DSSP file (Angstrom, degrees, kcal/mol; ACC not computed):
  #  RESIDUE AA STRUCTURE BP1 BP2  ACC     N-H-->O    O-->H-N    N-H-->O    O-->H-N    TCO  KAPPA ALPHA  PHI   PSI    X-CA   Y-CA   Z-CA
    1    1 A M              0   0    0      0, 0.0     2,-0.3     0, 0.0    46,-0.2   0.000 360.0 360.0 360.0 143.7   25.9  -27.4   62.7
    2    2 A M  E     -A   46   0A   0     44,-3.4    44,-2.4     2,-0.0     2,-0.4  -0.757 360.0-153.1-114.6 164.4   28.2  -29.7   64.8
    3    3 A Q  E     +A   45   0A   0     -2,-0.3     2,-0.3    42,-0.2    42,-0.2  -0.998  15.6 170.4-139.2 140.3   31.3  -28.8   66.8
    4    4 A T  E     -A   44   0A   0     40,-2.2    40,-2.9    -2,-0.4     2,-0.5  -0.938  25.5-134.1-139.1 159.2   34.2  -30.9   67.8
    5    5 A T  E     -A   43   0A   0     -2,-0.3     2,-0.4    38,-0.2    38,-0.2  -0.986  17.8-157.0-118.1 123.8   37.6  -30.3   69.3
    6    6 A L  E     -A   42   0A   0     36,-3.0    36,-2.3    -2,-0.5     2,-0.9  -0.787  12.8-137.7 -97.1 140.5   40.6  -32.0   67.8
    7    7 A D  E     -AB  41  68A   0     61,-0.7    61,-2.9    -2,-0.4     2,-0.5  -0.844  27.4-170.2 -95.0 106.7   43.8  -32.7   69.8
    8    8 A V  E     - B   0  67A   0     32,-3.0     3,-0.4    -2,-0.9     2,-0.4  -0.863   6.2-157.4-105.7 121.4   46.6  -31.8   67.5
    9    9 A R  E     + B   0  66A   0     57,-3.9    57,-1.6    -2,-0.5    31,-0.0  -0.767  68.0  34.4 -99.7 142.5   50.2  -32.6   68.4
   10   10 A G  S    S+     0   0    0     -2,-0.4     2,-0.4     1,-0.3    -1,-0.2   0.394  72.0 131.6 101.4   0.8   53.2  -30.8   66.9
   11   11 A M        +     0   0    0     -3,-0.4    -1,-0.3     1,-0.1     3,-0.1  -0.687  14.1 149.9 -81.2 133.0   52.0  -27.2   66.5
   12   12 A S        +     0   0    0     -2,-0.4     2,-0.3     1,-0.2    -1,-0.1   0.421  54.4  27.4-143.0  -6.7   54.4  -24.7   67.9
   13   13 A C  S  > S-     0   0    0      1,-0.1     4,-2.0    24,-0.0    -1,-0.2  -0.868  85.6 -87.4-148.5-177.6   54.2  -21.5   66.0
   14   14 A G  H  > S+     0   0    0     -2,-0.3     4,-2.6     1,-0.2     5,-0.2   0.866 122.3  56.9 -63.7 -34.9   51.9  -19.2   63.8
   15   15 A H  H  > S+     0   0    0      1,-0.2     4,-1.9     2,-0.2    -1,-0.2   0.880 106.9  48.8 -67.1 -37.3   52.9  -21.0   60.7
   16   16 A C  H  > S+     0   0    0      2,-0.2     4,-2.1     1,-0.2     5,-0.3   0.936 111.0  50.5 -59.7 -47.3   51.6  -24.3   62.3
   17   17 A E  H  X S+     0   0    0     -4,-2.0     4,-3.2     1,-0.2     5,-0.3   0.949 112.0  46.8 -64.8 -47.3   48.4  -22.7   63.3
   18   18 A Q  H  X S+     0   0    0     -4,-2.6     4,-2.8     1,-0.2    -1,-0.2   0.857 111.3  51.6 -59.7 -38.3   47.9  -21.2   59.8
   19   19 A A  H  X S+     0   0    0     -4,-1.9     4,-1.4     2,-0.2    -1,-0.2   0.851 115.2  41.9 -73.0 -32.9   48.7  -24.6   58.1
   20   20 A V  H  X S+     0   0    0     -4,-2.1     4,-2.1    -3,-0.2     5,-0.3   0.945 117.1  47.0 -70.9 -55.0   46.1  -26.5   60.4
   21   21 A K  H  X S+     0   0    0     -4,-3.2     4,-3.0    -5,-0.3     5,-0.2   0.916 113.1  48.2 -60.9 -41.9   43.5  -23.8   60.1
   22   22 A G  H  X S+     0   0    0     -4,-2.8     4,-1.5    -5,-0.3    -1,-0.2   0.911 109.5  53.2 -64.7 -37.9   43.9  -23.6   56.3
   23   23 A A  H  < S+     0   0    0     -4,-1.4     4,-0.2    -5,-0.2    -1,-0.2   0.905 113.9  42.2 -57.7 -42.3   43.7  -27.3   55.8
   24   24 A L  H >< S+     0   0    0     -4,-2.1     3,-1.6     1,-0.2     6,-0.2   0.901 111.4  53.4 -75.5 -43.2   40.5  -27.5   57.7
   25   25 A E  H 3< S+     0   0    0     -4,-3.0    -1,-0.2    -5,-0.3    -2,-0.2   0.782 100.5  63.8 -64.1 -23.9   38.9  -24.4   56.2
   26   26 A A  T 3< S+     0   0    0     -4,-1.5     2,-0.4    -5,-0.2    -1,-0.3   0.575  83.8  96.2 -78.6  -8.9   39.5  -25.8   52.7
   27   27 A L  S X  S-     0   0    0     -3,-1.6     3,-1.8    -4,-0.2     2,-0.1  -0.705  84.4-114.1 -85.1 133.3   37.2  -28.7   53.4
   28   28 A N  T 3  S+     0   0    0     -2,-0.4     3,-0.1     1,-0.3    -2,-0.1  -0.382 103.3  28.8 -57.1 130.1   33.5  -28.5   52.2
   29   29 A G  T 3  S+     0   0    0      1,-0.3    18,-2.0    -4,-0.1     2,-0.5   0.079  86.7 117.6 106.4 -26.7   31.3  -28.3   55.2
   30   30 A V  E <   +C   46   0A   0     -3,-1.8    -1,-0.3    -6,-0.2    16,-0.3  -0.680  30.3 169.0 -80.3 122.5   33.8  -26.7   57.6
   31   31 A T  E     +     0   0A   0     14,-2.5     2,-0.3    -2,-0.5    15,-0.2   0.582  60.7  21.8-107.6 -15.0   32.4  -23.3   58.7
   32   32 A G  E     -C   45   0A   0     13,-1.5    13,-2.5    -8,-0.1     2,-0.4  -0.970  52.4-175.9-158.2 138.0   34.7  -22.3   61.6
   33   33 A V  E     -C   44   0A   0     -2,-0.3     2,-0.4    11,-0.2    11,-0.2  -0.998   2.3-179.3-135.4 131.4   38.2  -23.1   62.9
   34   34 A E  E     -C   43   0A   0      9,-2.2     9,-2.8    -2,-0.4     2,-0.5  -0.967  12.9-157.9-133.6 114.9   39.8  -21.8   66.1
   35   35 A V  E     -C   42   0A   0     -2,-0.4     2,-0.7     7,-0.2     7,-0.2  -0.810   7.3-165.1 -95.0 127.4   43.3  -22.9   66.9
   36   36 A H  E >>> -C   41   0A   0      5,-3.0     4,-2.0    -2,-0.5     5,-1.0  -0.865   5.9-176.4-114.8  96.6   44.6  -22.8   70.4
   37   37 A L  T 345S+     0   0    0     -2,-0.7    -1,-0.2     1,-0.2   -26,-0.1   0.885  79.2  59.8 -58.1 -41.6   48.4  -23.1   70.1
   38   38 A N  T 345S+     0   0    0      1,-0.2    -1,-0.2     2,-0.1    -2,-0.0   0.792 120.4  25.0 -62.9 -26.6   49.0  -23.2   73.9
   39   39 A T  T <45S-     0   0    0     -3,-0.8    -1,-0.2     2,-0.2    -2,-0.2   0.586 100.1-124.2-111.0 -14.0   46.8  -26.3   74.4
   40   40 A G  T  <5 +     0   0    0     -4,-2.0   -32,-3.0     1,-0.3     2,-0.3   0.625  65.2 137.9  78.4  11.4   47.1  -27.9   71.0
   41   41 A K  E   < -AC   7  36A   0     -5,-1.0    -5,-3.0   -34,-0.2     2,-0.5  -0.695  37.1-164.2 -94.4 144.9   43.3  -27.9   70.7
   42   42 A V  E     -AC   6  35A   0    -36,-2.3   -36,-3.0    -2,-0.3     2,-0.4  -0.973   7.5-151.6-128.8 119.7   41.4  -27.0   67.6
   43   43 A D  E     -AC   5  34A   0     -9,-2.8    -9,-2.2    -2,-0.5     2,-0.4  -0.767  16.9-170.4 -89.2 128.6   37.7  -26.2   67.7
   44   44 A V  E     -AC   4  33A   0    -40,-2.9   -40,-2.2    -2,-0.4     2,-0.5  -0.982  14.1-161.0-128.4 129.4   36.0  -27.0   64.5
   45   45 A T  E     +AC   3  32A   0    -13,-2.5   -14,-2.5    -2,-0.4   -13,-1.5  -0.910  31.4 156.4-101.1 126.3   32.5  -26.0   63.6
   46   46 A Y  E     -AC   2  30A   0    -44,-2.4   -44,-3.4    -2,-0.5     2,-0.8  -0.965  49.8-109.3-154.4 162.4   31.0  -28.2   60.6
   47   47 A D    >>  -     0   0    0    -18,-2.0     3,-2.2    -2,-0.3     4,-1.5  -0.864  25.7-155.9 -93.0 104.7   28.1  -29.6   58.8
   48   48 A E  T 34 S+     0   0    0     -2,-0.8    -1,-0.1     1,-0.3     5,-0.0   0.590  90.6  65.7 -67.7  -6.8   28.1  -33.3   59.5
   49   49 A A  T 34 S+     0   0    0      1,-0.1    -1,-0.3   -20,-0.1     3,-0.1   0.740 114.1  31.3 -79.7 -22.3   26.2  -34.0   56.2
   50   50 A Q  T <4 S+     0   0    0     -3,-2.2     2,-0.3     1,-0.3    -2,-0.2   0.704 126.4  18.9-109.6 -23.0   29.2  -32.7   54.3
   51   51 A V     <  -     0   0    0     -4,-1.5    -1,-0.3   -22,-0.2     2,-0.2  -0.996  59.2-154.5-151.6 149.3   32.4  -33.6   56.3
   52   52 A N     >  -     0   0    0     -2,-0.3     4,-1.7    -3,-0.1     5,-0.1  -0.671  35.5-105.4-122.1 175.8   33.3  -36.0   59.1
   53   53 A I  H  > S+     0   0    0     -2,-0.2     4,-2.9     1,-0.2     5,-0.2   0.854 119.0  57.9 -72.8 -32.9   36.0  -36.1   61.8
   54   54 A Q  H  > S+     0   0    0      1,-0.2     4,-2.3     2,-0.2    -1,-0.2   0.904 107.3  47.3 -59.9 -42.3   37.9  -38.7   59.9
   55   55 A T  H  > S+     0   0    0      2,-0.2     4,-2.0     1,-0.2    -2,-0.2   0.872 112.6  49.1 -62.5 -44.1   38.2  -36.4   56.9
   56   56 A M  H  X S+     0   0    0     -4,-1.7     4,-2.0     2,-0.2     5,-0.2   0.927 109.6  53.0 -61.5 -45.2   39.3  -33.5   59.1
   57   57 A R  H  X S+     0   0    0     -4,-2.9     4,-2.9     1,-0.2    -2,-0.2   0.922 108.5  49.1 -55.6 -47.6   41.9  -35.8   60.8
   58   58 A E  H  X S+     0   0    0     -4,-2.3     4,-1.6     1,-0.2    -1,-0.2   0.910 108.4  54.4 -65.0 -38.8   43.4  -36.7   57.4
   59   59 A A  H  < S+     0   0    0     -4,-2.0     4,-0.5     2,-0.2    -1,-0.2   0.877 112.4  42.3 -55.4 -39.7   43.6  -33.1   56.3
   60   60 A V  H ><>S+     0   0    0     -4,-2.0     3,-1.8     1,-0.2     5,-1.1   0.948 112.6  52.9 -77.4 -48.6   45.5  -32.0   59.3
   61   61 A E  H ><5S+     0   0    0     -4,-2.9     3,-1.0     1,-0.3    -1,-0.2   0.749 101.4  60.9 -60.4 -21.4   47.8  -35.1   59.2
   62   62 A E  T 3<5S+     0   0    0     -4,-1.6    -1,-0.3     1,-0.2    -2,-0.2   0.749  98.7  59.2 -77.3 -18.8   48.7  -34.4   55.5
   63   63 A Q  T < 5S-     0   0    0     -3,-1.8    -1,-0.2    -4,-0.5    -2,-0.2   0.575 128.8-100.1 -78.3 -11.6   50.1  -31.1   56.9
   64   64 A G  T < 5S+     0   0    0     -3,-1.0     2,-0.3    -4,-0.4    -3,-0.2   0.553  84.2 116.5 104.5   6.5   52.5  -33.1   59.1
   65   65 A Y      < -     0   0    0     -5,-1.1     2,-0.4   -49,-0.0    -1,-0.4  -0.785  59.5-122.4-109.0 155.2   50.7  -33.0   62.4
   66   66 A N  E     -B    9   0A   0    -57,-1.6   -57,-3.9    -2,-0.3     2,-0.6  -0.831  14.3-153.0 -97.4 134.5   49.3  -35.8   64.5
   67   67 A V  E     -B    8   0A   0     -2,-0.4     2,-0.5   -59,-0.2   -59,-0.2  -0.918  11.6-148.6-103.3 118.9   45.7  -35.8   65.6
   68   68 A V  E      B    7   0A   0    -61,-2.9   -61,-0.7    -2,-0.6    -2,-0.0  -0.745 360.0 360.0 -90.9 126.5   45.0  -37.7   68.8
   69   69 A I              0   0    0     -2,-0.5    -1,-0.1   -63,-0.1    -2,-0.0   0.452 360.0 360.0-103.2 360.0   41.7  -39.4   69.0
């Protein structure tokens, strides 16, 4: 398992947190998501054989948030 931290801009409430978390958890290979609203950081645990950071970024951006690389 791998772990990465995404820097997500635009999250401000519980709904934002759930939208981002849900989008990431729906991806095959993502096994854990922890959203930190106060810092805008999202810790993701995943299987690199099934999903990559670009796919995670696209899933978050489809929810209307920006991922800073």
